[in-house]
mmCIF file of the N, C-alpha and C atoms, coordinates in Angstrom:
data_MODEL
# 
_entry.id   MODEL 
# 
loop_
_atom_site.group_PDB 
_atom_site.id 
_atom_site.type_symbol 
_atom_site.label_atom_id 
_atom_site.label_alt_id 
_atom_site.label_comp_id 
_atom_site.label_asym_id 
_atom_site.label_entity_id 
_atom_site.label_seq_id 
_atom_site.pdbx_PDB_ins_code 
_atom_site.Cartn_x 
_atom_site.Cartn_y 
_atom_site.Cartn_z 
_atom_site.occupancy 
_atom_site.B_iso_or_equiv 
_atom_site.pdbx_formal_charge 
_atom_site.auth_seq_id 
_atom_site.auth_comp_id 
_atom_site.auth_asym_id 
_atom_site.auth_atom_id 
_atom_site.pdbx_PDB_model_num 
ATOM 1   N N  . UNK A 1 1  ? 83.516  102.370 113.695 1.00 0.00 ? 1  UNK A N  1 
ATOM 2   C CA . UNK A 1 1  ? 83.886  102.283 112.291 1.00 0.00 ? 1  UNK A CA 1 
ATOM 3   C C  . UNK A 1 1  ? 83.602  100.863 111.811 1.00 0.00 ? 1  UNK A C  1 
ATOM 4   N N  . UNK A 1 2  ? 82.996  100.744 110.663 1.00 0.00 ? 2  UNK A N  1 
ATOM 5   C CA . UNK A 1 2  ? 82.624  99.433  110.145 1.00 0.00 ? 2  UNK A CA 1 
ATOM 6   C C  . UNK A 1 2  ? 83.830  98.669  109.618 1.00 0.00 ? 2  UNK A C  1 
ATOM 7   N N  . UNK A 1 3  ? 84.584  99.261  108.729 1.00 0.00 ? 3  UNK A N  1 
ATOM 8   C CA . UNK A 1 3  ? 85.758  98.617  108.141 1.00 0.00 ? 3  UNK A CA 1 
ATOM 9   C C  . UNK A 1 3  ? 86.829  99.661  107.896 1.00 0.00 ? 3  UNK A C  1 
ATOM 10  N N  . UNK A 1 4  ? 88.056  99.190  107.851 1.00 0.00 ? 4  UNK A N  1 
ATOM 11  C CA . UNK A 1 4  ? 89.189  100.059 107.549 1.00 0.00 ? 4  UNK A CA 1 
ATOM 12  C C  . UNK A 1 4  ? 89.972  99.422  106.416 1.00 0.00 ? 4  UNK A C  1 
ATOM 13  N N  . UNK A 1 5  ? 90.128  100.147 105.315 1.00 0.00 ? 5  UNK A N  1 
ATOM 14  C CA . UNK A 1 5  ? 90.941  99.690  104.196 1.00 0.00 ? 5  UNK A CA 1 
ATOM 15  C C  . UNK A 1 5  ? 92.370  100.160 104.432 1.00 0.00 ? 5  UNK A C  1 
ATOM 16  N N  . UNK A 1 6  ? 93.309  99.209  104.449 1.00 0.00 ? 6  UNK A N  1 
ATOM 17  C CA . UNK A 1 6  ? 94.728  99.532  104.597 1.00 0.00 ? 6  UNK A CA 1 
ATOM 18  C C  . UNK A 1 6  ? 95.413  99.108  103.311 1.00 0.00 ? 6  UNK A C  1 
ATOM 19  N N  . UNK A 1 7  ? 96.068  100.072 102.654 1.00 0.00 ? 7  UNK A N  1 
ATOM 20  C CA . UNK A 1 7  ? 96.794  99.788  101.413 1.00 0.00 ? 7  UNK A CA 1 
ATOM 21  C C  . UNK A 1 7  ? 98.286  99.941  101.684 1.00 0.00 ? 7  UNK A C  1 
ATOM 22  N N  . UNK A 1 8  ? 99.072  99.009  101.137 1.00 0.00 ? 8  UNK A N  1 
ATOM 23  C CA . UNK A 1 8  ? 100.515 98.982  101.349 1.00 0.00 ? 8  UNK A CA 1 
ATOM 24  C C  . UNK A 1 8  ? 101.232 99.207  100.025 1.00 0.00 ? 8  UNK A C  1 
ATOM 25  N N  . UNK A 1 9  ? 102.333 99.946  100.074 1.00 0.00 ? 9  UNK A N  1 
ATOM 26  C CA . UNK A 1 9  ? 103.089 100.252 98.869  1.00 0.00 ? 9  UNK A CA 1 
ATOM 27  C C  . UNK A 1 9  ? 104.549 99.859  99.056  1.00 0.00 ? 9  UNK A C  1 
ATOM 28  N N  . UNK A 1 10 ? 105.152 99.326  97.974  1.00 0.00 ? 10 UNK A N  1 
ATOM 29  C CA . UNK A 1 10 ? 106.584 98.996  97.905  1.00 0.00 ? 10 UNK A CA 1 
ATOM 30  C C  . UNK A 1 10 ? 107.012 98.139  99.098  1.00 0.00 ? 10 UNK A C  1 
ATOM 31  N N  . UNK A 1 11 ? 107.982 98.591  99.881  1.00 0.00 ? 11 UNK A N  1 
ATOM 32  C CA . UNK A 1 11 ? 108.515 97.803  100.996 1.00 0.00 ? 11 UNK A CA 1 
ATOM 33  C C  . UNK A 1 11 ? 107.445 97.489  102.037 1.00 0.00 ? 11 UNK A C  1 
ATOM 34  N N  . UNK A 1 12 ? 106.464 98.360  102.188 1.00 0.00 ? 12 UNK A N  1 
ATOM 35  C CA . UNK A 1 12 ? 105.372 98.087  103.132 1.00 0.00 ? 12 UNK A CA 1 
ATOM 36  C C  . UNK A 1 12 ? 104.552 96.885  102.652 1.00 0.00 ? 12 UNK A C  1 
ATOM 37  N N  . UNK A 1 13 ? 104.331 96.787  101.342 1.00 0.00 ? 13 UNK A N  1 
ATOM 38  C CA . UNK A 1 13 ? 103.618 95.633  100.784 1.00 0.00 ? 13 UNK A CA 1 
ATOM 39  C C  . UNK A 1 13 ? 104.432 94.363  100.965 1.00 0.00 ? 13 UNK A C  1 
ATOM 40  N N  . UNK A 1 14 ? 105.740 94.468  100.798 1.00 0.00 ? 14 UNK A N  1 
ATOM 41  C CA . UNK A 1 14 ? 106.603 93.309  101.029 1.00 0.00 ? 14 UNK A CA 1 
ATOM 42  C C  . UNK A 1 14 ? 106.507 92.848  102.480 1.00 0.00 ? 14 UNK A C  1 
ATOM 43  N N  . UNK A 1 15 ? 106.536 93.787  103.410 1.00 0.00 ? 15 UNK A N  1 
ATOM 44  C CA . UNK A 1 15 ? 106.478 93.450  104.835 1.00 0.00 ? 15 UNK A CA 1 
ATOM 45  C C  . UNK A 1 15 ? 105.135 92.821  105.204 1.00 0.00 ? 15 UNK A C  1 
ATOM 46  N N  . UNK A 1 16 ? 104.054 93.312  104.601 1.00 0.00 ? 16 UNK A N  1 
ATOM 47  C CA . UNK A 1 16 ? 102.715 92.803  104.914 1.00 0.00 ? 16 UNK A CA 1 
ATOM 48  C C  . UNK A 1 16 ? 102.375 91.534  104.132 1.00 0.00 ? 16 UNK A C  1 
ATOM 49  N N  . UNK A 1 17 ? 103.067 91.328  103.020 1.00 0.00 ? 17 UNK A N  1 
ATOM 50  C CA . UNK A 1 17 ? 102.765 90.174  102.183 1.00 0.00 ? 17 UNK A CA 1 
ATOM 51  C C  . UNK A 1 17 ? 101.510 90.355  101.338 1.00 0.00 ? 17 UNK A C  1 
ATOM 52  N N  . UNK A 1 18 ? 101.048 91.602  101.225 1.00 0.00 ? 18 UNK A N  1 
ATOM 53  C CA . UNK A 1 18 ? 99.875  91.901  100.402 1.00 0.00 ? 18 UNK A CA 1 
ATOM 54  C C  . UNK A 1 18 ? 99.887  93.392  100.072 1.00 0.00 ? 18 UNK A C  1 
ATOM 55  N N  . UNK A 1 19 ? 99.086  93.770  99.095  1.00 0.00 ? 19 UNK A N  1 
ATOM 56  C CA . UNK A 1 19 ? 99.009  95.180  98.711  1.00 0.00 ? 19 UNK A CA 1 
ATOM 57  C C  . UNK A 1 19 ? 97.888  95.924  99.418  1.00 0.00 ? 19 UNK A C  1 
ATOM 58  N N  . UNK A 1 20 ? 96.903  95.189  99.910  1.00 0.00 ? 20 UNK A N  1 
ATOM 59  C CA . UNK A 1 20 ? 95.842  95.824  100.687 1.00 0.00 ? 20 UNK A CA 1 
ATOM 60  C C  . UNK A 1 20 ? 95.102  94.774  101.485 1.00 0.00 ? 20 UNK A C  1 
ATOM 61  N N  . UNK A 1 21 ? 94.439  95.245  102.528 1.00 0.00 ? 21 UNK A N  1 
ATOM 62  C CA . UNK A 1 21 ? 93.583  94.377  103.319 1.00 0.00 ? 21 UNK A CA 1 
ATOM 63  C C  . UNK A 1 21 ? 92.485  95.229  103.937 1.00 0.00 ? 21 UNK A C  1 
ATOM 64  N N  . UNK A 1 22 ? 91.383  94.593  104.231 1.00 0.00 ? 22 UNK A N  1 
ATOM 65  C CA . UNK A 1 22 ? 90.273  95.262  104.894 1.00 0.00 ? 22 UNK A CA 1 
ATOM 66  C C  . UNK A 1 22 ? 90.179  94.693  106.298 1.00 0.00 ? 22 UNK A C  1 
ATOM 67  N N  . UNK A 1 23 ? 90.278  95.577  107.275 1.00 0.00 ? 23 UNK A N  1 
ATOM 68  C CA . UNK A 1 23 ? 90.122  95.163  108.660 1.00 0.00 ? 23 UNK A CA 1 
ATOM 69  C C  . UNK A 1 23 ? 88.658  95.326  109.027 1.00 0.00 ? 23 UNK A C  1 
ATOM 70  N N  . UNK A 1 24 ? 88.065  94.266  109.540 1.00 0.00 ? 24 UNK A N  1 
ATOM 71  C CA . UNK A 1 24 ? 86.651  94.293  109.904 1.00 0.00 ? 24 UNK A CA 1 
ATOM 72  C C  . UNK A 1 24 ? 86.393  95.101  111.161 1.00 0.00 ? 24 UNK A C  1 
ATOM 73  N N  . UNK A 1 25 ? 85.139  95.239  111.506 1.00 0.00 ? 25 UNK A N  1 
ATOM 74  C CA . UNK A 1 25 ? 84.722  96.065  112.644 1.00 0.00 ? 25 UNK A CA 1 
ATOM 75  C C  . UNK A 1 25 ? 85.379  95.624  113.942 1.00 0.00 ? 25 UNK A C  1 
ATOM 76  N N  . UNK A 1 26 ? 85.560  94.316  114.128 1.00 0.00 ? 26 UNK A N  1 
ATOM 77  C CA . UNK A 1 26 ? 86.158  93.829  115.371 1.00 0.00 ? 26 UNK A CA 1 
ATOM 78  C C  . UNK A 1 26 ? 87.582  94.342  115.555 1.00 0.00 ? 26 UNK A C  1 
ATOM 79  N N  . UNK A 1 27 ? 88.294  94.599  114.475 1.00 0.00 ? 27 UNK A N  1 
ATOM 80  C CA . UNK A 1 27 ? 89.637  95.171  114.552 1.00 0.00 ? 27 UNK A CA 1 
ATOM 81  C C  . UNK A 1 27 ? 89.600  96.686  114.442 1.00 0.00 ? 27 UNK A C  1 
ATOM 82  N N  . UNK A 1 28 ? 88.840  97.190  113.497 1.00 0.00 ? 28 UNK A N  1 
ATOM 83  C CA . UNK A 1 28 ? 88.896  98.623  113.212 1.00 0.00 ? 28 UNK A CA 1 
ATOM 84  C C  . UNK A 1 28 ? 88.319  99.475  114.335 1.00 0.00 ? 28 UNK A C  1 
ATOM 85  N N  . UNK A 1 29 ? 87.453  98.921  115.171 1.00 0.00 ? 29 UNK A N  1 
ATOM 86  C CA . UNK A 1 29 ? 86.897  99.697  116.281 1.00 0.00 ? 29 UNK A CA 1 
ATOM 87  C C  . UNK A 1 29 ? 87.965  100.122 117.281 1.00 0.00 ? 29 UNK A C  1 
ATOM 88  N N  . UNK A 1 30 ? 89.069  99.386  117.367 1.00 0.00 ? 30 UNK A N  1 
ATOM 89  C CA . UNK A 1 30 ? 90.144  99.753  118.290 1.00 0.00 ? 30 UNK A CA 1 
ATOM 90  C C  . UNK A 1 30 ? 91.241  100.557 117.601 1.00 0.00 ? 30 UNK A C  1 
ATOM 91  N N  . UNK A 1 31 ? 91.187  100.635 116.289 1.00 0.00 ? 31 UNK A N  1 
ATOM 92  C CA . UNK A 1 31 ? 92.219  101.327 115.521 1.00 0.00 ? 31 UNK A CA 1 
ATOM 93  C C  . UNK A 1 31 ? 91.723  102.718 115.141 1.00 0.00 ? 31 UNK A C  1 
ATOM 94  N N  . UNK A 1 32 ? 91.695  103.603 116.108 1.00 0.00 ? 32 UNK A N  1 
ATOM 95  C CA . UNK A 1 32 ? 91.083  104.915 115.900 1.00 0.00 ? 32 UNK A CA 1 
ATOM 96  C C  . UNK A 1 32 ? 92.083  106.031 115.647 1.00 0.00 ? 32 UNK A C  1 
ATOM 97  N N  . UNK A 1 33 ? 93.381  105.748 115.802 1.00 0.00 ? 33 UNK A N  1 
ATOM 98  C CA . UNK A 1 33 ? 94.409  106.763 115.575 1.00 0.00 ? 33 UNK A CA 1 
ATOM 99  C C  . UNK A 1 33 ? 95.543  106.175 114.748 1.00 0.00 ? 33 UNK A C  1 
ATOM 100 N N  . UNK A 1 34 ? 96.365  107.055 114.200 1.00 0.00 ? 34 UNK A N  1 
ATOM 101 C CA . UNK A 1 34 ? 97.550  106.618 113.456 1.00 0.00 ? 34 UNK A CA 1 
ATOM 102 C C  . UNK A 1 34 ? 98.438  105.754 114.350 1.00 0.00 ? 34 UNK A C  1 
ATOM 103 N N  . UNK A 1 35 ? 98.620  106.149 115.600 1.00 0.00 ? 35 UNK A N  1 
ATOM 104 C CA . UNK A 1 35 ? 99.456  105.381 116.522 1.00 0.00 ? 35 UNK A CA 1 
ATOM 105 C C  . UNK A 1 35 ? 98.923  103.985 116.768 1.00 0.00 ? 35 UNK A C  1 
ATOM 106 N N  . UNK A 1 36 ? 97.612  103.849 116.885 1.00 0.00 ? 36 UNK A N  1 
ATOM 107 C CA . UNK A 1 36 ? 97.008  102.533 117.092 1.00 0.00 ? 36 UNK A CA 1 
ATOM 108 C C  . UNK A 1 36 ? 97.195  101.652 115.863 1.00 0.00 ? 36 UNK A C  1 
ATOM 109 N N  . UNK A 1 37 ? 97.061  102.232 114.677 1.00 0.00 ? 37 UNK A N  1 
ATOM 110 C CA . UNK A 1 37 ? 97.286  101.476 113.446 1.00 0.00 ? 37 UNK A CA 1 
ATOM 111 C C  . UNK A 1 37 ? 98.750  101.063 113.362 1.00 0.00 ? 37 UNK A C  1 
ATOM 112 N N  . UNK A 1 38 ? 99.662  101.977 113.671 1.00 0.00 ? 38 UNK A N  1 
ATOM 113 C CA . UNK A 1 38 ? 101.096 101.674 113.657 1.00 0.00 ? 38 UNK A CA 1 
ATOM 114 C C  . UNK A 1 38 ? 101.395 100.485 114.583 1.00 0.00 ? 38 UNK A C  1 
ATOM 115 N N  . UNK A 1 39 ? 100.909 100.544 115.814 1.00 0.00 ? 39 UNK A N  1 
ATOM 116 C CA . UNK A 1 39 ? 101.153 99.472  116.785 1.00 0.00 ? 39 UNK A CA 1 
ATOM 117 C C  . UNK A 1 39 ? 100.556 98.148  116.307 1.00 0.00 ? 39 UNK A C  1 
ATOM 118 N N  . UNK A 1 40 ? 99.368  98.197  115.735 1.00 0.00 ? 40 UNK A N  1 
ATOM 119 C CA . UNK A 1 40 ? 98.716  96.991  115.225 1.00 0.00 ? 40 UNK A CA 1 
ATOM 120 C C  . UNK A 1 40 ? 99.534  96.357  114.101 1.00 0.00 ? 40 UNK A C  1 
ATOM 121 N N  . UNK A 1 41 ? 100.005 97.174  113.171 1.00 0.00 ? 41 UNK A N  1 
ATOM 122 C CA . UNK A 1 41 ? 100.763 96.641  112.036 1.00 0.00 ? 41 UNK A CA 1 
ATOM 123 C C  . UNK A 1 41 ? 102.092 96.052  112.479 1.00 0.00 ? 41 UNK A C  1 
ATOM 124 N N  . UNK A 1 42 ? 102.743 96.682  113.435 1.00 0.00 ? 42 UNK A N  1 
ATOM 125 C CA . UNK A 1 42 ? 104.007 96.139  113.943 1.00 0.00 ? 42 UNK A CA 1 
ATOM 126 C C  . UNK A 1 42 ? 103.757 94.829  114.680 1.00 0.00 ? 42 UNK A C  1 
ATOM 127 N N  . UNK A 1 43 ? 102.695 94.773  115.491 1.00 0.00 ? 43 UNK A N  1 
ATOM 128 C CA . UNK A 1 43 ? 102.367 93.529  116.201 1.00 0.00 ? 43 UNK A CA 1 
ATOM 129 C C  . UNK A 1 43 ? 102.020 92.415  115.213 1.00 0.00 ? 43 UNK A C  1 
ATOM 130 N N  . UNK A 1 44 ? 101.341 92.759  114.151 1.00 0.00 ? 44 UNK A N  1 
ATOM 131 C CA . UNK A 1 44 ? 100.888 91.763  113.174 1.00 0.00 ? 44 UNK A CA 1 
ATOM 132 C C  . UNK A 1 44 ? 102.007 91.290  112.251 1.00 0.00 ? 44 UNK A C  1 
ATOM 133 N N  . UNK A 1 45 ? 102.862 92.216  111.797 1.00 0.00 ? 45 UNK A N  1 
ATOM 134 C CA . UNK A 1 45 ? 103.855 91.886  110.774 1.00 0.00 ? 45 UNK A CA 1 
ATOM 135 C C  . UNK A 1 45 ? 105.296 91.922  111.263 1.00 0.00 ? 45 UNK A C  1 
ATOM 136 N N  . UNK A 1 46 ? 105.520 92.297  112.507 1.00 0.00 ? 46 UNK A N  1 
ATOM 137 C CA . UNK A 1 46 ? 106.835 92.182  113.118 1.00 0.00 ? 46 UNK A CA 1 
ATOM 138 C C  . UNK A 1 46 ? 107.880 93.176  112.644 1.00 0.00 ? 46 UNK A C  1 
ATOM 139 N N  . UNK A 1 47 ? 109.121 92.750  112.787 1.00 0.00 ? 47 UNK A N  1 
ATOM 140 C CA . UNK A 1 47 ? 110.279 93.607  112.531 1.00 0.00 ? 47 UNK A CA 1 
ATOM 141 C C  . UNK A 1 47 ? 110.329 94.175  111.110 1.00 0.00 ? 47 UNK A C  1 
ATOM 142 N N  . UNK A 1 48 ? 109.981 93.407  110.077 1.00 0.00 ? 48 UNK A N  1 
ATOM 143 C CA . UNK A 1 48 ? 110.009 94.011  108.736 1.00 0.00 ? 48 UNK A CA 1 
ATOM 144 C C  . UNK A 1 48 ? 109.112 95.252  108.628 1.00 0.00 ? 48 UNK A C  1 
ATOM 145 N N  . UNK A 1 49 ? 107.924 95.195  109.215 1.00 0.00 ? 49 UNK A N  1 
ATOM 146 C CA . UNK A 1 49 ? 107.030 96.357  109.172 1.00 0.00 ? 49 UNK A CA 1 
ATOM 147 C C  . UNK A 1 49 ? 107.554 97.461  110.085 1.00 0.00 ? 49 UNK A C  1 
ATOM 148 N N  . UNK A 1 50 ? 108.126 97.109  111.213 1.00 0.00 ? 50 UNK A N  1 
ATOM 149 C CA . UNK A 1 50 ? 108.683 98.127  112.121 1.00 0.00 ? 50 UNK A CA 1 
ATOM 150 C C  . UNK A 1 50 ? 109.762 98.933  111.409 1.00 0.00 ? 50 UNK A C  1 
ATOM 151 N N  . UNK A 1 51 ? 110.608 98.259  110.617 1.00 0.00 ? 51 UNK A N  1 
ATOM 152 C CA . UNK A 1 51 ? 111.655 98.971  109.875 1.00 0.00 ? 51 UNK A CA 1 
ATOM 153 C C  . UNK A 1 51 ? 111.053 99.928  108.848 1.00 0.00 ? 51 UNK A C  1 
ATOM 154 N N  . UNK A 1 52 ? 110.011 99.496  108.159 1.00 0.00 ? 52 UNK A N  1 
ATOM 155 C CA . UNK A 1 52 ? 109.350 100.361 107.175 1.00 0.00 ? 52 UNK A CA 1 
ATOM 156 C C  . UNK A 1 52 ? 108.745 101.581 107.863 1.00 0.00 ? 52 UNK A C  1 
ATOM 157 N N  . UNK A 1 53 ? 108.074 101.364 108.977 1.00 0.00 ? 53 UNK A N  1 
ATOM 158 C CA . UNK A 1 53 ? 107.353 102.445 109.646 1.00 0.00 ? 53 UNK A CA 1 
ATOM 159 C C  . UNK A 1 53 ? 108.259 103.392 110.415 1.00 0.00 ? 53 UNK A C  1 
ATOM 160 N N  . UNK A 1 54 ? 109.499 102.972 110.654 1.00 0.00 ? 54 UNK A N  1 
ATOM 161 C CA . UNK A 1 54 ? 110.443 103.838 111.370 1.00 0.00 ? 54 UNK A CA 1 
ATOM 162 C C  . UNK A 1 54 ? 110.577 105.193 110.674 1.00 0.00 ? 54 UNK A C  1 
ATOM 163 N N  . UNK A 1 55 ? 110.639 105.184 109.348 1.00 0.00 ? 55 UNK A N  1 
ATOM 164 C CA . UNK A 1 55 ? 110.760 106.428 108.585 1.00 0.00 ? 55 UNK A CA 1 
ATOM 165 C C  . UNK A 1 55 ? 109.693 106.564 107.508 1.00 0.00 ? 55 UNK A C  1 
ATOM 166 N N  . UNK A 1 56 ? 108.723 105.674 107.522 1.00 0.00 ? 56 UNK A N  1 
ATOM 167 C CA . UNK A 1 56 ? 107.662 105.715 106.526 1.00 0.00 ? 56 UNK A CA 1 
ATOM 168 C C  . UNK A 1 56 ? 106.590 106.728 106.881 1.00 0.00 ? 56 UNK A C  1 
ATOM 169 N N  . UNK A 1 57 ? 105.543 106.739 106.078 1.00 0.00 ? 57 UNK A N  1 
ATOM 170 C CA . UNK A 1 57 ? 104.453 107.702 106.259 1.00 0.00 ? 57 UNK A CA 1 
ATOM 171 C C  . UNK A 1 57 ? 103.106 107.001 106.176 1.00 0.00 ? 57 UNK A C  1 
ATOM 172 N N  . UNK A 1 58 ? 102.115 107.649 106.745 1.00 0.00 ? 58 UNK A N  1 
ATOM 173 C CA . UNK A 1 58 ? 100.728 107.218 106.608 1.00 0.00 ? 58 UNK A CA 1 
ATOM 174 C C  . UNK A 1 58 ? 99.968  108.297 105.847 1.00 0.00 ? 58 UNK A C  1 
ATOM 175 N N  . UNK A 1 59 ? 99.152  107.872 104.916 1.00 0.00 ? 59 UNK A N  1 
ATOM 176 C CA . UNK A 1 59 ? 98.178  108.768 104.302 1.00 0.00 ? 59 UNK A CA 1 
ATOM 177 C C  . UNK A 1 59 ? 96.823  108.365 104.869 1.00 0.00 ? 59 UNK A C  1 
ATOM 178 N N  . UNK A 1 60 ? 96.142  109.304 105.472 1.00 0.00 ? 60 UNK A N  1 
ATOM 179 C CA . UNK A 1 60 ? 94.807  109.049 106.003 1.00 0.00 ? 60 UNK A CA 1 
ATOM 180 C C  . UNK A 1 60 ? 93.819  109.772 105.097 1.00 0.00 ? 60 UNK A C  1 
ATOM 181 N N  . UNK A 1 61 ? 93.030  108.989 104.391 1.00 0.00 ? 61 UNK A N  1 
ATOM 182 C CA . UNK A 1 61 ? 92.094  109.544 103.408 1.00 0.00 ? 61 UNK A CA 1 
ATOM 183 C C  . UNK A 1 61 ? 92.800  110.519 102.468 1.00 0.00 ? 61 UNK A C  1 
ATOM 184 N N  . UNK A 1 62 ? 94.033  110.153 102.054 1.00 0.00 ? 62 UNK A N  1 
ATOM 185 C CA . UNK A 1 62 ? 94.774  110.916 101.060 1.00 0.00 ? 62 UNK A CA 1 
ATOM 186 C C  . UNK A 1 62 ? 95.645  112.036 101.576 1.00 0.00 ? 62 UNK A C  1 
ATOM 187 N N  . UNK A 1 63 ? 95.720  112.228 102.898 1.00 0.00 ? 63 UNK A N  1 
ATOM 188 C CA . UNK A 1 63 ? 96.505  113.317 103.480 1.00 0.00 ? 63 UNK A CA 1 
ATOM 189 C C  . UNK A 1 63 ? 97.611  112.722 104.353 1.00 0.00 ? 63 UNK A C  1 
ATOM 190 N N  . UNK A 1 64 ? 98.861  113.177 104.158 1.00 0.00 ? 64 UNK A N  1 
ATOM 191 C CA . UNK A 1 64 ? 99.984  112.684 104.960 1.00 0.00 ? 64 UNK A CA 1 
ATOM 192 C C  . UNK A 1 64 ? 99.762  113.046 106.426 1.00 0.00 ? 64 UNK A C  1 
ATOM 193 N N  . UNK A 1 65 ? 99.921  112.041 107.290 1.00 0.00 ? 65 UNK A N  1 
ATOM 194 C CA . UNK A 1 65 ? 99.774  112.244 108.735 1.00 0.00 ? 65 UNK A CA 1 
ATOM 195 C C  . UNK A 1 65 ? 100.969 111.618 109.443 1.00 0.00 ? 65 UNK A C  1 
ATOM 196 N N  . UNK A 1 66 ? 101.620 112.375 110.302 1.00 0.00 ? 66 UNK A N  1 
ATOM 197 C CA . UNK A 1 66 ? 102.776 111.867 111.038 1.00 0.00 ? 66 UNK A CA 1 
ATOM 198 C C  . UNK A 1 66 ? 102.538 111.826 112.550 1.00 0.00 ? 66 UNK A C  1 
ATOM 199 N N  . UNK A 1 67 ? 101.503 112.505 113.005 1.00 0.00 ? 67 UNK A N  1 
ATOM 200 C CA . UNK A 1 67 ? 101.198 112.558 114.434 1.00 0.00 ? 67 UNK A CA 1 
ATOM 201 C C  . UNK A 1 67 ? 100.406 111.311 114.824 1.00 0.00 ? 67 UNK A C  1 
ATOM 202 N N  . UNK A 1 68 ? 100.926 110.544 115.788 1.00 0.00 ? 68 UNK A N  1 
ATOM 203 C CA . UNK A 1 68 ? 100.262 109.312 116.205 1.00 0.00 ? 68 UNK A CA 1 
ATOM 204 C C  . UNK A 1 68 ? 98.873  109.545 116.789 1.00 0.00 ? 68 UNK A C  1 
ATOM 205 N N  . UNK A 1 69 ? 98.569  110.754 117.224 1.00 0.00 ? 69 UNK A N  1 
ATOM 206 C CA . UNK A 1 69 ? 97.251  111.049 117.804 1.00 0.00 ? 69 UNK A CA 1 
ATOM 207 C C  . UNK A 1 69 ? 96.194  111.374 116.749 1.00 0.00 ? 69 UNK A C  1 
ATOM 208 N N  . UNK A 1 70 ? 96.596  111.463 115.488 1.00 0.00 ? 70 UNK A N  1 
ATOM 209 C CA . UNK A 1 70 ? 95.657  111.806 114.417 1.00 0.00 ? 70 UNK A CA 1 
ATOM 210 C C  . UNK A 1 70 ? 94.595  110.721 114.266 1.00 0.00 ? 70 UNK A C  1 
ATOM 211 N N  . UNK A 1 71 ? 93.323  111.099 114.265 1.00 0.00 ? 71 UNK A N  1 
ATOM 212 C CA . UNK A 1 71 ? 92.263  110.110 114.024 1.00 0.00 ? 71 UNK A CA 1 
ATOM 213 C C  . UNK A 1 71 ? 92.353  109.575 112.595 1.00 0.00 ? 71 UNK A C  1 
ATOM 214 N N  . UNK A 1 72 ? 91.978  108.326 112.426 1.00 0.00 ? 72 UNK A N  1 
ATOM 215 C CA . UNK A 1 72 ? 92.007  107.747 111.087 1.00 0.00 ? 72 UNK A CA 1 
ATOM 216 C C  . UNK A 1 72 ? 90.641  107.865 110.438 1.00 0.00 ? 72 UNK A C  1 
ATOM 217 N N  . UNK A 1 73 ? 90.631  107.697 109.126 1.00 0.00 ? 73 UNK A N  1 
ATOM 218 C CA . UNK A 1 73 ? 89.391  107.724 108.362 1.00 0.00 ? 73 UNK A CA 1 
ATOM 219 C C  . UNK A 1 73 ? 89.053  106.329 107.879 1.00 0.00 ? 73 UNK A C  1 
ATOM 220 N N  . UNK A 1 74 ? 88.486  106.235 106.701 1.00 0.00 ? 74 UNK A N  1 
ATOM 221 C CA . UNK A 1 74 ? 88.067  104.954 106.141 1.00 0.00 ? 74 UNK A CA 1 
ATOM 222 C C  . UNK A 1 74 ? 89.197  104.239 105.411 1.00 0.00 ? 74 UNK A C  1 
ATOM 223 N N  . UNK A 1 75 ? 90.259  104.982 105.061 1.00 0.00 ? 75 UNK A N  1 
ATOM 224 C CA . UNK A 1 75 ? 91.368  104.385 104.321 1.00 0.00 ? 75 UNK A CA 1 
ATOM 225 C C  . UNK A 1 75 ? 92.684  104.907 104.867 1.00 0.00 ? 75 UNK A C  1 
ATOM 226 N N  . UNK A 1 76 ? 93.636  103.978 105.032 1.00 0.00 ? 76 UNK A N  1 
ATOM 227 C CA . UNK A 1 76 ? 94.991  104.327 105.446 1.00 0.00 ? 76 UNK A CA 1 
ATOM 228 C C  . UNK A 1 76 ? 95.949  103.713 104.437 1.00 0.00 ? 76 UNK A C  1 
ATOM 229 N N  . UNK A 1 77 ? 96.838  104.536 103.889 1.00 0.00 ? 77 UNK A N  1 
ATOM 230 C CA . UNK A 1 77 ? 97.885  104.050 102.998 1.00 0.00 ? 77 UNK A CA 1 
ATOM 231 C C  . UNK A 1 77 ? 99.192  104.058 103.767 1.00 0.00 ? 77 UNK A C  1 
ATOM 232 N N  . UNK A 1 78 ? 99.928  102.959 103.667 1.00 0.00 ? 78 UNK A N  1 
ATOM 233 C CA . UNK A 1 78 ? 101.206 102.823 104.356 1.00 0.00 ? 78 UNK A CA 1 
ATOM 234 C C  . UNK A 1 78 ? 102.304 102.951 103.306 1.00 0.00 ? 78 UNK A C  1 
ATOM 235 N N  . UNK A 1 79 ? 103.108 103.999 103.443 1.00 0.00 ? 79 UNK A N  1 
ATOM 236 C CA . UNK A 1 79 ? 104.154 104.301 102.466 1.00 0.00 ? 79 UNK A CA 1 
ATOM 237 C C  . UNK A 1 79 ? 105.527 104.126 103.095 1.00 0.00 ? 79 UNK A C  1 
ATOM 238 N N  . UNK A 1 80 ? 106.443 103.485 102.383 1.00 0.00 ? 80 UNK A N  1 
ATOM 239 C CA . UNK A 1 80 ? 107.807 103.370 102.889 1.00 0.00 ? 80 UNK A CA 1 
ATOM 240 C C  . UNK A 1 80 ? 108.522 104.705 102.746 1.00 0.00 ? 80 UNK A C  1 
ATOM 241 N N  . UNK A 1 81 ? 109.693 104.828 103.385 1.00 0.00 ? 81 UNK A N  1 
ATOM 242 C CA . UNK A 1 81 ? 110.472 106.048 103.149 1.00 0.00 ? 81 UNK A CA 1 
ATOM 243 C C  . UNK A 1 81 ? 110.888 106.102 101.677 1.00 0.00 ? 81 UNK A C  1 
ATOM 244 N N  . UNK A 1 82 ? 110.900 107.291 101.128 1.00 0.00 ? 82 UNK A N  1 
ATOM 245 C CA . UNK A 1 82 ? 111.289 107.463 99.731  1.00 0.00 ? 82 UNK A CA 1 
ATOM 246 C C  . UNK A 1 82 ? 112.720 107.954 99.655  1.00 0.00 ? 82 UNK A C  1 
ATOM 247 N N  . UNK A 1 83 ? 113.463 107.431 98.689  1.00 0.00 ? 83 UNK A N  1 
ATOM 248 C CA . UNK A 1 83 ? 114.841 107.870 98.473  1.00 0.00 ? 83 UNK A CA 1 
ATOM 249 C C  . UNK A 1 83 ? 114.832 109.148 97.646  1.00 0.00 ? 83 UNK A C  1 
ATOM 250 N N  . UNK A 1 84 ? 115.814 109.970 97.888  1.00 0.00 ? 84 UNK A N  1 
ATOM 251 C CA . UNK A 1 84 ? 115.942 111.202 97.102  1.00 0.00 ? 84 UNK A CA 1 
ATOM 252 C C  . UNK A 1 84 ? 116.396 110.890 95.691  1.00 0.00 ? 84 UNK A C  1 
ATOM 253 N N  . UNK A 1 85 ? 116.239 111.847 94.830  1.00 0.00 ? 85 UNK A N  1 
ATOM 254 C CA . UNK A 1 85 ? 116.643 111.567 93.456  1.00 0.00 ? 85 UNK A CA 1 
ATOM 255 C C  . UNK A 1 85 ? 116.889 112.798 92.678  1.00 0.00 ? 85 UNK A C  1 
# 
């Protein structure tokens, strides 16, 4: 994979300190599953991101994915848990 676009929303953006980033080939080649992306983000952003991802969701190319074995596409959106209303 050449590049991976990661977009962060709400608390996930706060934890990452940005709303989006592009991971280059040197990083994205190892980030082939949801679980690998999860582990990378926790290693990179620490406990604040771990708390978000504990109950948050990933959208892979626009589709909600919760299984860590799911292959990723060109874009991953990191969503915090949503409160009921």
